[in-house]
Residue, then its C-alpha position, 0 to 999 in steps of 0.5 A: m210417558t212423562t219425564l218423571n215416569l221415564s226417570a223413575a223407570s230408568s232409576a228402577a232399571r238401574d237399581a235392578t241391574y246393580r242388584k243383579i251384579a251384587w247377587r252375582l259377585m258379592p257372595f263369591l267375593m265374600l267367600c274368597y275373603l272369608c277363606a283369606y281371613l280365616d287362614r290369616v288369623n287361625v293362628g290365634f286359635a292355634k296359639l291356645q295349644m301350639m305355644d305350649d307344644l312347641a315351647l314358644s313364648e308370647t313374644v315369639y307368637g306376637l312376632g310371628a303373628g305380625i311378620f305376616f305383614i312384612g311379606y305383605f308390605f313388600f309385595e302388595v303394590p306390585s301384586n295389585l299392579i299386576l292384577h290391574r294389568v293381567g286381570a282379576r280372574r287369573w291373579i286372584a286364583r294364583i293368590m288363593i292357591t299359593w297361600g292355601l298351600i302355605s297355610g297347610l304347611f303350618a301343621f309341620v312347624e317345629t321351631a320358632w324360625q319355621f313359624y316366622l318363615l311360613r308367616f312371612l311367606l303367607g304374607v307374600a302369597e296373600a299380598g294383593l288380595a284385599p286391595g285387589l278385591l277392593l279395586y275389583l269393586t270399582y270396576w263394577f260399582p260407582a261411588q254412590r253404590r260402593a259403600r254397601m258393597t264394600v261393607l258387604w264384602f268386609v262382612a267376611i271378616p266377622l263371618s270368618g270369626m263367627i264360623g272360624g272360631p267355633l270351627s277351629g275350636w271344634i277341630m282342635a278338640t275333636f282331632a287332638g291326637f288323631h293319627g298322632w297329630a295335635g289338634w292345631q295341626w289338623m286345624f291348619v290342614l283342614e282349613a287350608i282345603p277350602t282356599l285351594l278349592m276356591g282358587l280353582v273356582v275363581l278361574k271359572v266364576l270371575k269376569d275381569r270387566v263389565e263387557q265380559a259378563p254374559w249375565l248382563d244384556d247390552s243395555e245393562k252393560r252400556m248403562v254400567r259403563a256410563d256410570l263408571d266413566e262418569d264416576n272416574q272423571l271425578k277422581s285423581h289420576h297421577g301422571t307420574v310416580k313423583a306426583f303419586v308419592a307427593d300426594r299428601r292425601l295418600w300418606l294421610l290415608a295410610l296413617i288413618y288406616f294404620c290406626v284402624v288396623m292397629g285396633q283390628y288386629a289387636l282384636t283379631f289376634w288376641l280375642p281368644t286369649l282375652i276370653k280365655n283370661a276371663g275364665i273360659s278354658e275349653p277351646l270349643h267354648i272359647g270359639l263359640l264365645t268369639s262368634l258373639p262380637y263378630l255377630c254384633a259387628i255384622v249388624f252394625m257394619l250393614m247399618a253403617g254402610r247403608s247409612g253412608d250411601r243414603r246420606r253420601e257422607r263418608r268422614w263421620h261414618l268412619i270417625v264414629p265407629m272408631f270412637i266406638g272401638v276405642i270405648g269398647l277396647t278400653l272397657a273390655t280390658l278394664l272389666s276383664h274380671s267379668i266374662t259378661l261385661s268383658l264380652f259385652f264390650l268386646c262386642v262393642a269394640a268389634a262393631g266399631i273397629l270392623s265397621a271402620s275397617s270397611l268404611f275407611w275404603m270409601l275414602p281412597t276409592n272415591l279419591l282415586g281412579g285408573a292405575s292410580a287407584a290400583a297403586g294407591i289402594a295397594a300402597v295405603n293398604c300395605f303401609a297401613n297393614l304394617a300395623g298388623f306387624f306392630s300390633p301383635w308384636l307390641i302386645g306380645s312383648i308387653t304381655t311377656t314383660t308385664g304378665s298382662p296384655a292390658s297396657g298394650i290394649y290401652f296403647i292400641a285404643t289411644v292409637l285408634l283415637l288419634g286416627a279418628l281425629c286425623v280423619l277430620r283432615i280429609r276434605a268432606a267435598d273430596v269424599n262425600r259422593 
């Protein structure tokens, strides 16, 4: 057999191995994150009834929606370091079971302070899941194959919108008044059950390392391990905490992702309200319409991830979606008087912003390795996710003051634009792999 034929055979075997890994891991990881995102943001649908039932203001809702990220901030780095030490299987199971229990307790909220407390505890419980799963992908896929896997995993976000929107609207409409509970109370309880079950299944399904996978043969394990070892040689490993903190690239990455998350949660927490303000009143109809932007996001995310891996280009594959998100948010708000035009540009905004939120992670995972990756991914994510606090709180405060969320959305679009410009400060040679 010629050298060319041997190379082609080796490439085919490598592709087949990574396809096998993807089919084994990705549907399950997507399902885990779908549960997480659904329990994190279903408060946006609860708002349609909960605020009136409990006599809570828009400011209270915005603060409560955002305070989740304060708990997330304080516990994310420790959580990811524990995961790196004890293994993904046990730690991810712990995360899912505790947040599932807390999510169900929202059905019993009666006061603003109870709402704040449970949102904070939900953030504490869920801290570490997203960066933990991102870190977990680096244990199985080298850089040149990871953008598609990262995007595929992040598809769980728009899927949670597509499924969660109609599901939440249906539960709230169907179960309203059942056994004396409001529809939003049933929504919190029923949507917490899958998370609890998935937490138990994690213990059975996940493996911590390539070497533990019974569905790979020895030659496949050696090949994947060699690819991962080669990939890790190109990454930064910080020897001390001081060196880690002094790495300016981490702070720049945190700033960029902060801007992306500002846009992401403006969309996530206020999408049902923006559609309601355009003239749709029934919760089920609002839920069905919210699925359209997320469907568009899935298509664009998959195309962008495939393009990034094929070209091995990372910066412009982040900048362009962020610009698209800016245009979509701005025009959806300007044209809010028309449900058709507003919904169209909400689809554009969702496609750009959610693609950016997944493609961003090719930057830190290509830069960092080992324990530095565990701490760095978590640090970037936890600082940036403070935007999850500021975004809904800011829009809620502006809405209470002005009676319209438009000014807040315009501000978010400006922040997203500035973040796109900051991406240009990342050296292409550091991330284009």
